[in-house]
C-alpha positions in Angstrom: 5.8 19.5 29.9 8.3 17.6 28.0 6.4 14.6 28.8 3.3 16.0 27.3 5.1 17.0 24.2 6.7 13.6 23.7 3.2 12.2 24.2 1.8 14.4 21.4 4.5 13.5 18.9 4.0 9.9 19.8 0.1 10.1 19.1 0.9 11.9 15.7 3.6 9.3 14.8 1.2 6.4 15.4 -1.4 8.4 13.5 0.8 8.8 10.4 1.6 4.9 10.7 -2.2 4.0 10.6 -2.8 6.4 7.6 0.2 5.0 5.5 -1.1 1.5 6.3 -4.6 2.3 5.1 -2.9 3.7 2.0 -1.1 0.7 1.1 -3.8 -1.5 1.8 -6.0 0.5 -0.6 -3.2 0.4 -3.0 -2.7 -3.4 -3.1 -6.5 -4.0 -3.3 -7.1 -1.5 -6.4 -3.9 -3.2 -7.7 -5.4 -6.7 -7.5 -8.7 -5.5 -8.9 -6.9 -4.0 -12.0 -4.6 -6.9 -12.7 -7.5 -9.5 -12.4 -9.7 -8.4 -15.0 -9.8 -10.3 -18.2 -7.1 -9.4 -20.5 -5.3 -7.2 -18.1 -1.5 -7.8 -17.3 0.8 -7.3 -14.2 1.6 -3.8 -15.4 -2.0 -2.8 -15.1 -2.0 -3.7 -11.5 1.2 -2.1 -10.9 0.3 0.9 -12.6 -3.1 1.2 -10.8 -1.2 0.7 -7.2 1.2 3.4 -8.2 -1.6 5.6 -9.3 -3.4 5.2 -5.9 -0.3 5.9 -3.9 0.5 9.0 -6.0 -3.2 10.3 -5.7 -3.7 9.7 -2.1 -0.7 10.0 -0.2 2.4 10.7 -2.2 4.0 12.2 1.0 2.4 9.7 3.6 4.3 6.6 2.1 7.9 6.8 1.6 10.0 4.3 -0.5 7.1 2.5 -1.7 7.7 -0.9 -3.5 5.0 -2.6 -5.6 5.3 -6.5 -6.5 2.5 -8.0 -8.7 2.8 -11.9 -8.8 0.6 -14.0 -10.9 0.0 -17.8 -10.2 -2.5 -20.1 -11.9 -6.0 -18.6 -11.4 -5.0 -15.8 -8.9 -2.9 -12.7 -8.9 -1.3 -11.1 -6.0 -0.4 -7.4 -5.3 2.0 -6.6 -2.4 2.8 -2.9 -1.5 5.5 -1.9 1.1 6.7 1.4 2.3 7.4 3.6 5.3 5.4 5.8 7.3 7.0 9.4 7.6 8.7 9.5 11.0 7.8 12.3 13.3 10.1 11.0 16.1 13.6 10.6 14.7 15.1 7.2 14.9 11.7 5.5 15.1 11.1 4.3 11.5 7.8 2.4 11.0 7.4 0.2 8.0 3.9 -0.6 6.4 2.8 -3.3 4.1 -0.3 -5.1 2.7 -1.1 -7.7 0.2 -4.1 -8.5 -1.9 -4.8 -11.7 -3.7 -7.7 -12.1 -6.0 -8.9 -14.7 -8.6 -8.4 -13.9 -12.3 -11.3 -13.3 -14.2 -11.7 -15.4 -17.2 -14.6 -16.2 -19.8 -15.7 -19.8 -20.0 -18.3 -20.6 -22.6 
């Protein structure tokens, strides 16, 4: 019986990790979309990624960190955090990054 309980807890633990991984991936992609728009700034991408994390999973990703970097012609949004642990002492970090070309008008 204890082995079955451990197996169930481990399944929930891994499920929460997958969910958190999908959330940081969505936040990174949406942040990159917002930051790449013509006339957009890095703070637009940061705000959008923060909004996605807050709307979709404020409790599903703990200690989120968002970094927006802009280079010539592209913008990258990286999101990191931790999935909430079900099994104590077994932390699982999640991270995602999305790079997109910057939109610009060239007549």
